[in-house]
VMD Tcl script that builds the backbone (N, CA, C; Angstrom):
set m [mol new atoms 384]
animate dup $m
set s [atomselect $m all]
$s set {name element resname resid chain x y z} {
  {N N MET 1 A 1.433 12.455 8.715}
  {CA C MET 1 A 1.300 11.774 7.435}
  {C C MET 1 A 1.411 10.279 7.677}
  {N N LYS 2 A 0.555 9.528 7.008}
  {CA C LYS 2 A 0.520 8.076 7.151}
  {C C LYS 2 A 1.148 7.418 5.923}
  {N N ILE 3 A 2.047 6.464 6.201}
  {CA C ILE 3 A 2.810 5.800 5.142}
  {C C ILE 3 A 2.705 4.294 5.306}
  {N N LYS 4 A 2.627 3.599 4.163}
  {CA C LYS 4 A 2.742 2.143 4.157}
  {C C LYS 4 A 4.006 1.792 3.377}
  {N N LEU 5 A 4.909 1.041 4.019}
  {CA C LEU 5 A 6.126 0.593 3.357}
  {C C LEU 5 A 5.865 -0.742 2.682}
  {N N ASP 6 A 6.151 -0.796 1.387}
  {CA C ASP 6 A 6.020 -2.037 0.639}
  {C C ASP 6 A 7.086 -3.019 1.123}
  {N N GLU 7 A 6.875 -4.287 0.832}
  {CA C GLU 7 A 7.766 -5.333 1.321}
  {C C GLU 7 A 9.187 -5.245 0.777}
  {N N ASN 8 A 9.399 -4.498 -0.293}
  {CA C ASN 8 A 10.737 -4.409 -0.873}
  {C C ASN 8 A 11.609 -3.345 -0.206}
  {N N LEU 9 A 11.084 -2.663 0.804}
  {CA C LEU 9 A 11.868 -1.703 1.572}
  {C C LEU 9 A 12.217 -2.311 2.926}
  {N N SER 10 A 13.360 -1.928 3.450}
  {CA C SER 10 A 13.858 -2.472 4.711}
  {C C SER 10 A 12.908 -2.186 5.874}
  {N N ARG 11 A 12.726 -3.176 6.729}
  {CA C ARG 11 A 11.878 -2.979 7.909}
  {C C ARG 11 A 12.465 -1.929 8.847}
  {N N TYR 12 A 13.768 -1.682 8.764}
  {CA C TYR 12 A 14.414 -0.689 9.624}
  {C C TYR 12 A 14.046 0.735 9.220}
  {N N LEU 13 A 13.543 0.898 8.012}
  {CA C LEU 13 A 13.113 2.214 7.561}
  {C C LEU 13 A 11.903 2.695 8.368}
  {N N LYS 14 A 11.089 1.769 8.840}
  {CA C LYS 14 A 9.905 2.133 9.625}
  {C C LYS 14 A 10.294 2.982 10.828}
  {N N GLN 15 A 11.234 2.514 11.612}
  {CA C GLN 15 A 11.641 3.245 12.809}
  {C C GLN 15 A 12.244 4.604 12.457}
  {N N ALA 16 A 13.058 4.651 11.420}
  {CA C ALA 16 A 13.679 5.915 11.011}
  {C C ALA 16 A 12.626 6.937 10.610}
  {N N LEU 17 A 11.598 6.500 9.879}
  {CA C LEU 17 A 10.524 7.408 9.476}
  {C C LEU 17 A 9.672 7.828 10.675}
  {N N GLN 18 A 9.451 6.919 11.610}
  {CA C GLN 18 A 8.701 7.271 12.814}
  {C C GLN 18 A 9.460 8.317 13.632}
  {N N GLU 19 A 10.755 8.214 13.662}
  {CA C GLU 19 A 11.572 9.159 14.426}
  {C C GLU 19 A 11.492 10.579 13.868}
  {N N VAL 20 A 11.163 10.717 12.583}
  {CA C VAL 20 A 11.013 12.062 12.015}
  {C C VAL 20 A 9.544 12.465 11.907}
  {N N GLY 21 A 8.661 11.701 12.581}
  {CA C GLY 21 A 7.291 12.135 12.751}
  {C C GLY 21 A 6.206 11.504 11.903}
  {N N PHE 22 A 6.501 10.420 11.202}
  {CA C PHE 22 A 5.498 9.787 10.351}
  {C C PHE 22 A 4.826 8.611 11.057}
  {N N ASP 23 A 3.581 8.363 10.703}
  {CA C ASP 23 A 2.813 7.201 11.150}
  {C C ASP 23 A 3.050 6.133 10.087}
  {N N VAL 24 A 3.792 5.088 10.433}
  {CA C VAL 24 A 4.254 4.126 9.431}
  {C C VAL 24 A 3.804 2.708 9.773}
  {N N GLN 25 A 3.302 2.015 8.768}
  {CA C GLN 25 A 3.009 0.589 8.837}
  {C C GLN 25 A 3.733 -0.080 7.675}
  {N N THR 26 A 4.081 -1.325 7.860}
  {CA C THR 26 A 4.704 -2.084 6.781}
  {C C THR 26 A 3.737 -3.162 6.302}
  {N N THR 27 A 3.986 -3.673 5.132}
  {CA C THR 27 A 3.157 -4.773 4.652}
  {C C THR 27 A 3.303 -5.967 5.586}
  {N N ALA 28 A 4.480 -6.168 6.159}
  {CA C ALA 28 A 4.695 -7.282 7.098}
  {C C ALA 28 A 3.839 -7.111 8.350}
  {N N ASP 29 A 3.709 -5.873 8.836}
  {CA C ASP 29 A 2.890 -5.609 10.023}
  {C C ASP 29 A 1.463 -6.103 9.829}
  {N N GLU 30 A 0.995 -6.052 8.603}
  {CA C GLU 30 A -0.402 -6.368 8.312}
  {C C GLU 30 A -0.591 -7.713 7.614}
  {N N GLY 31 A 0.480 -8.507 7.564}
  {CA C GLY 31 A 0.376 -9.817 6.931}
  {C C GLY 31 A 0.177 -9.757 5.426}
  {N N LEU 32 A 0.689 -8.689 4.801}
  {CA C LEU 32 A 0.499 -8.516 3.359}
  {C C LEU 32 A 1.718 -8.915 2.526}
  {N N ASN 33 A 2.800 -9.356 3.167}
  {CA C ASN 33 A 3.948 -9.780 2.373}
  {C C ASN 33 A 3.538 -10.933 1.469}
  {N N GLY 34 A 3.937 -10.851 0.212}
  {CA C GLY 34 A 3.596 -11.876 -0.760}
  {C C GLY 34 A 2.233 -11.686 -1.397}
  {N N LYS 35 A 1.472 -10.711 -0.925}
  {CA C LYS 35 A 0.153 -10.426 -1.511}
  {C C LYS 35 A 0.343 -9.582 -2.771}
  {N N SER 36 A -0.686 -9.509 -3.576}
  {CA C SER 36 A -0.600 -8.750 -4.836}
  {C C SER 36 A -0.512 -7.250 -4.562}
  {N N ASP 37 A 0.015 -6.540 -5.546}
  {CA C ASP 37 A 0.084 -5.081 -5.442}
  {C C ASP 37 A -1.312 -4.484 -5.278}
  {N N ILE 38 A -2.290 -5.073 -5.917}
  {CA C ILE 38 A -3.678 -4.599 -5.814}
  {C C ILE 38 A -4.148 -4.674 -4.362}
  {N N GLU 39 A -3.817 -5.785 -3.676}
  {CA C GLU 39 A -4.210 -5.929 -2.269}
  {C C GLU 39 A -3.480 -4.932 -1.380}
  {N N VAL 40 A -2.197 -4.724 -1.639}
  {CA C VAL 40 A -1.419 -3.754 -0.864}
  {C C VAL 40 A -1.984 -2.356 -1.082}
  {N N SER 41 A -2.284 -2.033 -2.326}
  {CA C SER 41 A -2.843 -0.728 -2.656}
  {C C SER 41 A -4.200 -0.515 -1.984}
  {N N ALA 42 A -5.046 -1.527 -2.010}
  {CA C ALA 42 A -6.376 -1.414 -1.392}
  {C C ALA 42 A -6.248 -1.182 0.112}
  {N N SER 43 A -5.332 -1.880 0.739}
  {CA C SER 43 A -5.110 -1.704 2.177}
  {C C SER 43 A -4.635 -0.284 2.478}
  {N N ALA 44 A -3.678 0.194 1.693}
  {CA C ALA 44 A -3.168 1.555 1.898}
  {C C ALA 44 A -4.275 2.582 1.687}
  {N N ARG 45 A -5.061 2.410 0.660}
  {CA C ARG 45 A -6.160 3.341 0.373}
  {C C ARG 45 A -7.168 3.351 1.523}
  {N N ASN 46 A -7.543 2.167 2.016}
  {CA C ASN 46 A -8.507 2.071 3.109}
  {C C ASN 46 A -8.004 2.725 4.392}
  {N N GLU 47 A -6.689 2.711 4.591}
  {CA C GLU 47 A -6.093 3.289 5.791}
  {C C GLU 47 A -5.654 4.739 5.585}
  {N N GLY 48 A -5.785 5.248 4.360}
  {CA C GLY 48 A -5.333 6.608 4.067}
  {C C GLY 48 A -3.825 6.750 4.116}
  {N N ARG 49 A -3.117 5.708 3.676}
  {CA C ARG 49 A -1.648 5.710 3.717}
  {C C ARG 49 A -1.044 5.852 2.323}
  {N N MET 50 A -0.022 6.682 2.227}
  {CA C MET 50 A 0.779 6.820 1.015}
  {C C MET 50 A 1.709 5.602 0.939}
  {N N ILE 51 A 1.828 5.021 -0.236}
  {CA C ILE 51 A 2.697 3.853 -0.420}
  {C C ILE 51 A 4.103 4.311 -0.792}
  {N N PHE 52 A 5.096 3.761 -0.100}
  {CA C PHE 52 A 6.498 3.912 -0.458}
  {C C PHE 52 A 6.948 2.555 -0.995}
  {N N THR 53 A 7.572 2.541 -2.178}
  {CA C THR 53 A 7.924 1.271 -2.812}
  {C C THR 53 A 9.138 1.399 -3.731}
  {N N LEU 54 A 9.678 0.255 -4.085}
  {CA C LEU 54 A 10.701 0.153 -5.132}
  {C C LEU 54 A 10.128 -0.539 -6.364}
  {N N ASP 55 A 8.867 -0.910 -6.300}
  {CA C ASP 55 A 8.179 -1.690 -7.342}
  {C C ASP 55 A 7.621 -0.774 -8.432}
  {N N VAL 56 A 8.202 -0.828 -9.629}
  {CA C VAL 56 A 7.797 0.063 -10.722}
  {C C VAL 56 A 6.347 -0.128 -11.145}
  {N N GLU 57 A 5.775 -1.276 -10.856}
  {CA C GLU 57 A 4.388 -1.522 -11.241}
  {C C GLU 57 A 3.428 -0.523 -10.577}
  {N N PHE 58 A 3.779 -0.035 -9.392}
  {CA C PHE 58 A 2.931 0.935 -8.708}
  {C C PHE 58 A 2.868 2.283 -9.435}
  {N N ALA 59 A 3.779 2.535 -10.353}
  {CA C ALA 59 A 3.763 3.797 -11.104}
  {C C ALA 59 A 2.914 3.706 -12.370}
  {N N ASP 60 A 2.265 2.580 -12.583}
  {CA C ASP 60 A 1.413 2.388 -13.753}
  {C C ASP 60 A 0.086 3.111 -13.525}
  {N N LEU 61 A -0.099 4.231 -14.218}
  {CA C LEU 61 A -1.288 5.064 -14.021}
  {C C LEU 61 A -2.573 4.393 -14.496}
  {N N ARG 62 A -2.450 3.374 -15.325}
  {CA C ARG 62 A -3.654 2.634 -15.730}
  {C C ARG 62 A -4.178 1.789 -14.578}
  {N N LYS 63 A -3.281 1.254 -13.769}
  {CA C LYS 63 A -3.672 0.432 -12.623}
  {C C LYS 63 A -3.974 1.280 -11.384}
  {N N TYR 64 A -3.267 2.394 -11.251}
  {CA C TYR 64 A -3.397 3.255 -10.069}
  {C C TYR 64 A -3.602 4.696 -10.532}
  {N N PRO 65 A -4.793 5.001 -11.048}
  {CA C PRO 65 A -5.053 6.346 -11.580}
  {C C PRO 65 A -4.845 7.440 -10.527}
  {N N LEU 66 A -4.369 8.561 -11.007}
  {CA C LEU 66 A -4.145 9.709 -10.138}
  {C C LEU 66 A -5.429 10.070 -9.399}
  {N N GLY 67 A -5.299 10.390 -8.126}
  {CA C GLY 67 A -6.431 10.822 -7.327}
  {C C GLY 67 A -7.274 9.702 -6.747}
  {N N THR 68 A -6.952 8.443 -7.068}
  {CA C THR 68 A -7.743 7.329 -6.536}
  {C C THR 68 A -7.084 6.682 -5.322}
  {N N HIS 69 A -6.004 7.273 -4.850}
  {CA C HIS 69 A -5.247 6.739 -3.716}
  {C C HIS 69 A -4.606 7.915 -2.974}
  {N N PRO 70 A -4.109 7.679 -1.766}
  {CA C PRO 70 A -3.469 8.759 -1.001}
  {C C PRO 70 A -2.101 9.184 -1.540}
  {N N GLY 71 A -1.580 8.464 -2.503}
  {CA C GLY 71 A -0.282 8.793 -3.083}
  {C C GLY 71 A 0.615 7.576 -3.147}
  {N N ILE 72 A 1.462 7.562 -4.158}
  {CA C ILE 72 A 2.433 6.487 -4.340}
  {C C ILE 72 A 3.778 7.133 -4.624}
  {N N VAL 73 A 4.798 6.714 -3.858}
  {CA C VAL 73 A 6.155 7.210 -4.094}
  {C C VAL 73 A 7.018 6.021 -4.484}
  {N N LEU 74 A 7.498 6.068 -5.722}
  {CA C LEU 74 A 8.384 5.035 -6.260}
  {C C LEU 74 A 9.808 5.560 -6.160}
  {N N PHE 75 A 10.636 4.851 -5.419}
  {CA C PHE 75 A 12.041 5.233 -5.263}
  {C C PHE 75 A 12.888 4.427 -6.233}
  {N N ARG 76 A 13.783 5.121 -6.947}
  {CA C ARG 76 A 14.660 4.506 -7.943}
  {C C ARG 76 A 16.119 4.844 -7.634}
  {N N PRO 77 A 16.657 4.324 -6.515}
  {CA C PRO 77 A 18.054 4.620 -6.173}
  {C C PRO 77 A 19.011 3.896 -7.123}
  {N N ARG 78 A 20.235 4.354 -7.159}
  {CA C ARG 78 A 21.229 3.721 -8.040}
  {C C ARG 78 A 21.582 2.321 -7.571}
  {N N THR 79 A 21.667 2.135 -6.262}
  {CA C THR 79 A 21.966 0.820 -5.708}
  {C C THR 79 A 20.871 0.445 -4.729}
  {N N LEU 80 A 20.738 -0.852 -4.471}
  {CA C LEU 80 A 19.631 -1.327 -3.661}
  {C C LEU 80 A 20.033 -1.830 -2.276}
  {N N GLY 81 A 21.227 -1.501 -1.818}
  {CA C GLY 81 A 21.614 -1.863 -0.453}
  {C C GLY 81 A 20.702 -1.163 0.547}
  {N N ALA 82 A 20.340 -1.852 1.616}
  {CA C ALA 82 A 19.363 -1.325 2.576}
  {C C ALA 82 A 19.785 0.025 3.159}
  {N N ILE 83 A 21.026 0.182 3.527}
  {CA C ILE 83 A 21.476 1.439 4.137}
  {C C ILE 83 A 21.377 2.578 3.125}
  {N N THR 84 A 21.787 2.329 1.902}
  {CA C THR 84 A 21.729 3.344 0.851}
  {C C THR 84 A 20.279 3.737 0.552}
  {N N VAL 85 A 19.418 2.746 0.422}
  {CA C VAL 85 A 18.008 3.018 0.122}
  {C C VAL 85 A 17.356 3.779 1.266}
  {N N ASN 86 A 17.619 3.357 2.500}
  {CA C ASN 86 A 17.039 4.059 3.648}
  {C C ASN 86 A 17.456 5.525 3.673}
  {N N SER 87 A 18.722 5.800 3.436}
  {CA C SER 87 A 19.207 7.185 3.397}
  {C C SER 87 A 18.553 7.966 2.269}
  {N N PHE 88 A 18.397 7.328 1.126}
  {CA C PHE 88 A 17.771 7.935 -0.047}
  {C C PHE 88 A 16.330 8.349 0.270}
  {N N VAL 89 A 15.579 7.437 0.891}
  {CA C VAL 89 A 14.187 7.714 1.257}
  {C C VAL 89 A 14.125 8.826 2.302}
  {N N LEU 90 A 14.966 8.756 3.308}
  {CA C LEU 90 A 14.952 9.777 4.369}
  {C C LEU 90 A 15.297 11.160 3.834}
  {N N ARG 91 A 16.251 11.243 2.931}
  {CA C ARG 91 A 16.577 12.547 2.324}
  {C C ARG 91 A 15.360 13.121 1.613}
  {N N PHE 92 A 14.641 12.275 0.897}
  {CA C PHE 92 A 13.454 12.739 0.186}
  {C C PHE 92 A 12.396 13.254 1.156}
  {N N VAL 93 A 12.057 12.486 2.171}
  {CA C VAL 93 A 10.965 12.903 3.069}
  {C C VAL 93 A 11.330 14.132 3.883}
  {N N GLN 94 A 12.596 14.300 4.176}
  {CA C GLN 94 A 13.009 15.463 4.960}
  {C C GLN 94 A 13.027 16.743 4.130}
  {N N SER 95 A 13.019 16.612 2.813}
  {CA C SER 95 A 13.047 17.794 1.951}
  {C C SER 95 A 11.730 18.017 1.201}
  {N N THR 96 A 10.695 17.246 1.540}
  {CA C THR 96 A 9.445 17.284 0.790}
  {C C THR 96 A 8.255 17.369 1.733}
  {N N ASP 97 A 7.266 18.176 1.363}
  {CA C ASP 97 A 6.011 18.224 2.110}
  {C C ASP 97 A 5.071 17.204 1.478}
  {N N LEU 98 A 4.993 16.035 2.075}
  {CA C LEU 98 A 4.191 14.948 1.507}
  {C C LEU 98 A 2.709 15.282 1.463}
  {N N LYS 99 A 2.246 16.153 2.329}
  {CA C LYS 99 A 0.830 16.526 2.344}
  {C C LYS 99 A 0.402 17.147 1.018}
  {N N GLU 100 A 1.321 17.806 0.338}
  {CA C GLU 100 A 1.024 18.439 -0.945}
  {C C GLU 100 A 0.913 17.420 -2.086}
  {N N LEU 101 A 1.251 16.174 -1.818}
  {CA C LEU 101 A 1.311 15.155 -2.869}
  {C C LEU 101 A 0.173 14.147 -2.779}
  {N N ASP 102 A -0.896 14.500 -2.090}
  {CA C ASP 102 A -2.055 13.626 -1.947}
  {C C ASP 102 A -2.620 13.262 -3.323}
  {N N GLY 103 A -2.778 11.976 -3.574}
  {CA C GLY 103 A -3.349 11.505 -4.833}
  {C C GLY 103 A -2.384 11.462 -5.994}
  {N N CYS 104 A -1.136 11.818 -5.761}
  {CA C CYS 104 A -0.131 11.889 -6.824}
  {C C CYS 104 A 0.686 10.597 -6.913}
  {N N VAL 105 A 1.342 10.428 -8.051}
  {CA C VAL 105 A 2.353 9.388 -8.213}
  {C C VAL 105 A 3.681 10.119 -8.384}
  {N N ILE 106 A 4.631 9.777 -7.534}
  {CA C ILE 106 A 5.916 10.464 -7.500}
  {C C ILE 106 A 7.016 9.442 -7.778}
  {N N VAL 107 A 7.909 9.771 -8.691}
  {CA C VAL 107 A 9.060 8.909 -8.983}
  {C C VAL 107 A 10.298 9.690 -8.587}
  {N N VAL 108 A 11.056 9.113 -7.651}
  {CA C VAL 108 A 12.245 9.774 -7.117}
  {C C VAL 108 A 13.471 8.998 -7.573}
  {N N ASP 109 A 14.319 9.640 -8.366}
  {CA C ASP 109 A 15.584 8.999 -8.711}
  {C C ASP 109 A 16.723 9.907 -8.271}
  {N N GLN 110 A 17.944 9.539 -8.575}
  {CA C GLN 110 A 19.109 10.279 -8.086}
  {C C GLN 110 A 19.153 11.719 -8.594}
  {N N ASN 111 A 18.606 11.976 -9.787}
  {CA C ASN 111 A 18.761 13.274 -10.419}
  {C C ASN 111 A 17.529 14.160 -10.392}
  {N N ARG 112 A 16.348 13.564 -10.180}
  {CA C ARG 112 A 15.138 14.373 -10.227}
  {C C ARG 112 A 13.981 13.689 -9.522}
  {N N VAL 113 A 12.957 14.490 -9.289}
  {CA C VAL 113 A 11.700 14.001 -8.733}
  {C C VAL 113 A 10.624 14.344 -9.755}
  {N N ARG 114 A 9.929 13.321 -10.249}
  {CA C ARG 114 A 8.834 13.534 -11.197}
  {C C ARG 114 A 7.517 13.364 -10.451}
  {N N VAL 115 A 6.644 14.355 -10.582}
  {CA C VAL 115 A 5.377 14.360 -9.864}
  {C C VAL 115 A 4.239 14.410 -10.868}
  {N N ARG 116 A 3.334 13.448 -10.763}
  {CA C ARG 116 A 2.111 13.430 -11.576}
  {C C ARG 116 A 0.948 13.520 -10.602}
  {N N CYS 117 A 0.137 14.559 -10.741}
  {CA C CYS 117 A -0.980 14.796 -9.829}
  {C C CYS 117 A -2.297 14.826 -10.585}
  {N N PRO 118 A -3.398 14.648 -9.874}
  {CA C PRO 118 A -4.708 14.676 -10.533}
  {C C PRO 118 A -5.006 16.012 -11.217}
  {N N ARG 119 A -4.448 17.082 -10.698}
  {CA C ARG 119 A -4.646 18.402 -11.299}
  {C C ARG 119 A -3.469 18.690 -12.234}
  {N N LYS 120 A -3.751 18.860 -13.526}
  {CA C LYS 120 A -2.705 19.004 -14.546}
  {C C LYS 120 A -1.685 20.088 -14.222}
  {N N ASP 121 A -2.129 21.180 -13.613}
  {CA C ASP 121 A -1.212 22.281 -13.345}
  {C C ASP 121 A -0.170 21.927 -12.285}
  {N N GLU 122 A -0.303 20.771 -11.625}
  {CA C GLU 122 A 0.646 20.391 -10.591}
  {C C GLU 122 A 1.667 19.369 -11.063}
  {N N ASN 123 A 1.581 18.888 -12.285}
  {CA C ASN 123 A 2.543 17.921 -12.786}
  {C C ASN 123 A 3.855 18.623 -13.065}
  {N N LYS 124 A 4.938 18.031 -12.560}
  {CA C LYS 124 A 6.243 18.685 -12.735}
  {C C LYS 124 A 7.369 17.694 -12.569}
  {N N SER 125 A 8.526 18.123 -12.978}
  {CA C SER 125 A 9.750 17.364 -12.787}
  {C C SER 125 A 10.758 18.338 -12.216}
  {N N VAL 126 A 11.368 17.954 -11.113}
  {CA C VAL 126 A 12.337 18.817 -10.439}
  {C C VAL 126 A 13.689 18.145 -10.484}
  {N N GLU 127 A 14.667 18.839 -11.049}
  {CA C GLU 127 A 16.031 18.328 -11.070}
  {C C GLU 127 A 16.647 18.470 -9.687}
  {N N LEU 128 A 17.409 17.466 -9.277}
  {CA C LEU 128 A 18.078 17.520 -7.977}
  {C C LEU 128 A 19.517 17.934 -8.116}
}
mol reanalyze $m
mol bondsrecalc $m
mol representation Tube
mol addrep $m
């Protein structure tokens, strides 16, 4: 699975995700820090990478319609310390088959995972 880490996630998360088997690039790797979300999204789409972010704007279905991208995962942890966020993201990826979420927008918070997919029968919310 290919992932692009948005600039608001720790660069140390890249190595942790690679260690569990993901192909990971960061916006910094590609000179995209400070670029618009549209540019980051276009780069991820062109590379077939799912976006991992803390930026709520990526969950706007009007800007990023379901099925028009490889997937967007918005993480909403209770606190934003790098170690806490990294652990939060790693717990999610280790318990989830990301391949099943192609084209979906996923919002992960402390209590549940909300999944919106291009196919209506796949939209769900799972309590944690």
